[in-house]
N, C-alpha and C positions, 0 to 999 in steps of 0.2 A: 158565415153561411149556415143557415139553420138546418135542423135535422130533416126537414121535408123538402130541401132543394135537392133535385136529383144530380148526381155527378155523373157528367158525361166526359168521356175522355176527349181531348182537343182534336185527335185524329178522326174520331167518330163525329163530332160536332162539324169539322170541315167537310167530311163526306156527306152528312145530311144538309149543310148548307148549299153544296154543290148540287145535290139531287133536287133540292127545292127551288134552285135557280133554272132548272131545266123546263122547256115547255111541257105541258101536259100531253101525254101520248096521243090522246084523241085530237089533238091539234096538228099531228104530223101525218103525212101520207105514209103508206105501208113501206115504202123505200127507206125513209127517214126513220121510221120505227125499227126496222130490222137493222139499220146501221147502229142506231142507239142501243139496241139491245146486245149487239156483238161487242161494242165498245164497253159497256157496263160489265159484261161477262169477263172481258180482258182485265177490267180493273179489280174486280172482286173475288174472282176464282182462283184457286191454287194452281200451279203450273200441272200440266198433264204428267201422269205417271209414266216411267218407262215401259215400253210394251215390246215384246218380242215381235209381234205382228201387228201392224196397221195397214190395212189395204182399202183403197177407195175402189168401189166396184158399182156396177148397175144391175139391176134385175128387172126382167121384163114386167111391165104394168099395163094397166087398161089404156093408158094414153101415150105409151112410149116408156122408155127406159127410166127406172127410178134410181137415183143415186142412194148408195148405202156405204157404210163404213164399218169394216170389220176390224175387231181388236182381239187380240189374246195375249195374255201375259206370259203364255208359254209358246215356244216355237213349234211344237208338236204336242199332240194329246191323244189319249184313248177316246173311243166314243163318249159323248157327253151331252147334256143339254146345252143350249146357247140361249143367252138373254137377248130377247128381241126388244130394243130400246126405241120408243116414240117420243120425240122431243115435245116440249111444250111451246106455249107462245100464242095460245089463242087461235090456232088454226091460220095465223097471219104472219107470225114472225118465228124465229128459231130455225136453226138448221144444224147441220153436221158439226160446224165449227162453234156454235154457241153452246154445245153440249159435249165438246171433245174431252175436257178434263174430267166431267163426270163419268163418261164412258170408260176412261182408262182407270178411274177409281173402282168403278164397278167390277171390271175385269180382275184387277189387281187384288181387291179385297174378297171377292167372292170366288176367285180362281176359277172362273169360267170365261169362255168367250162371249163377246158382245157384238150384236150386229145393230148399228144405228141406222134409222130410216129417214131420208129427207123426203117426206111426202109433198105433194103439191099443196100450195097455200093459196088462201083466199086473199084479196078479192079476185085475183087473176083466175084461180080455178075454184068455182063455188062449190059447195057441199053437193054431193058426197065425195068429191075427189080425193080429199085426205084418206078418209077411212077405206075407200076402194084401193089406194095405194098401199095403206097398211096390210090389209088383207092380202093383196097380191104378193107382198113380201114375206108374210107369214107362211103363205102356201108354198113359195119358192124355197124358203129357209127349210121347211119340213121335209122337203124332198133331198136334203143333203147336196147342195149343188157343189159340184167338183171345184168351182173357183175358191171356196173355203178351204179345201183341203182337210175337212173334218167330217166325222159322221155324227150327225145330230140325232140325239136320242130323245129329245123332248125341247119344247119351246118354254121359256119363262117370260111372258110379256110383262113389260113394265113401262111407264111413261110418267111424264109430270104435266100436270095442268091438262091442257087439251090432248096431249099424247096419252093420257090416262084414260081417255074417254072413247077411244076408237071403237072398241068392241060394242059399247052401248050405243054409239051414235050411229051404227050402220043399220040402215033399213032392213027389215026382215025380207028374205027372198022366198 
């Protein structure tokens, strides 16, 4: 082997070969993309961290109830900020389950509660459905809803990919 030949572990080679054998995402319908994304996350992410509290809830939204998931590494806590997490996935894929491990990691490492939002996705729900849902959840969370059993002193909004754009993608009112 020459000095210029990259060394790639066999397990990584196998994973890359498997990824290269999959159809291109644009050749799949949204349901197939969503299932594939969930499967990929299950294969590549660490197990969820233990949490004292994980609750699936809903919050009122512009088109009905918005599913949210509340995480806290502590059973109870003094008033504190809450991380408001918006998943990625191009506004088409991604949900509470695809980002479950990440949300447990955020709560454990930052020692803060996390509220993850499962906003409506395209193409079934065209723009601006997703940012409308995100805004509704932010307003609901800021009011310290009783369902959380927490007093919210501030919102720390974060997200990945499409989830990181919700504030910029919302048309001005």
